N, C-alpha and C positions, 0 to 999 in steps of 0.2 A: 529178858522180856520185862517191861515195866508193869506196874500195877494197873495203869490205865489201859494199856494194850491187852493185858490179860482179861480185864473187866469187859472190854468191848467184845473180845472174842467169845467169852463165856455167854454174854447176852445174845450174840448172834447164834450160837449153838442152841441155846435154850429156845429161842424163838423158832428156829428151824425144826427142832424136834417136836415142839408143841404144835406147830402148824400141821405137821404130818399126822400127829395123833389127833388133832382137832378135825382134820378132814376125814379120818376114819370114824370118829364119833359122829360126825355129820352124816356120813353115809349110813351108819347104823340107825341113826334117827330117821332118816328118810325111809329106810326099809320098815322100821317099826311103825311109822305113821302112815303107811300106805293105806288108803281107804278112809282116812279121817276128813278129807276134803279141806275146806278153808281153815279148820282148826289146826291142821297140820302146819300150815304156813306160819301161824302165830307161834307155835311151838318151836319151829325151826329158827325163827327170829330170836326167841328167848335163848335158845342154845347158842346161837352166834354171838349174841351180846354178852352172855355170861362167859363163854369161852374166850372172847376177846379181852374181857376184863381179867380173866385168869392168866392169859398170856402176858399181858402188861405187868401184872403183879409179880409173876414169876421172873420176868426179865429184870425188873427192878431188884428183886431179891438176889438174882444171880450176880448182878453188877456190884451191889453193896457187899454181898458175902465174899466175893472174890477179893475186893479191896481190903476187907476186914481180915481175911485169912493171910494175905500177903503183908500188909502193913502192921497190923496189931499182933498177929500170931507168929509171924516170921516164917510162914510156909514157903516152900518152893512154888513159883508161879504156875507150873504145870499141874502140880498136885492141888493147888488152890482152885484152879479152873475146874478140874474134874470133880472135886468135892462140891463146889458151888453149883455146877451144872447138874449133878446128881440130885442135890437137895431141891433145886428150883424145878427140875422136871418132875420130881415126886409131888411137890406142892401144886404145880400146874396141872398134872394129871388128876390129882384129887379134885381140884376145882372143876375140871372138865367133866369128871364123873358126876359131881354134884349138879352141874348144869344140865347134864343128860337127864337125870332124874327129876329135876325141876321142870324141864320141858314136858316130860311125860305126865307130871301132875297138872300142868297147865292144860294139856290137851284133854285129859280126863275131866277136868273141871268145866272146860268149854263144851265138850261133846255131850255130856250128860245133863247139862242145864239148859 
């Protein structure tokens, strides 16, 4: 398997995993924001935007890291894919967690002002 094919596959895996995780975070946010009215909509939008940025950054990281592992480090393409996917999913999950707490801060700021 070439470096380009491995890179594309790792990007697809990262996006799929982070979309599943993002929908779980979105549902948690909907449950937590129940009763905040229109402020909740703003917070959900903030979560969606921040999570989308996190998914894009993690996908770019997975692609670049896979190529780096294969070309520069001489790793096996399958091992490089798993390493890059694991690193990118951890970074993407951390960014989605940060987005979750940012949205809670936004709704608190809007609701109590």
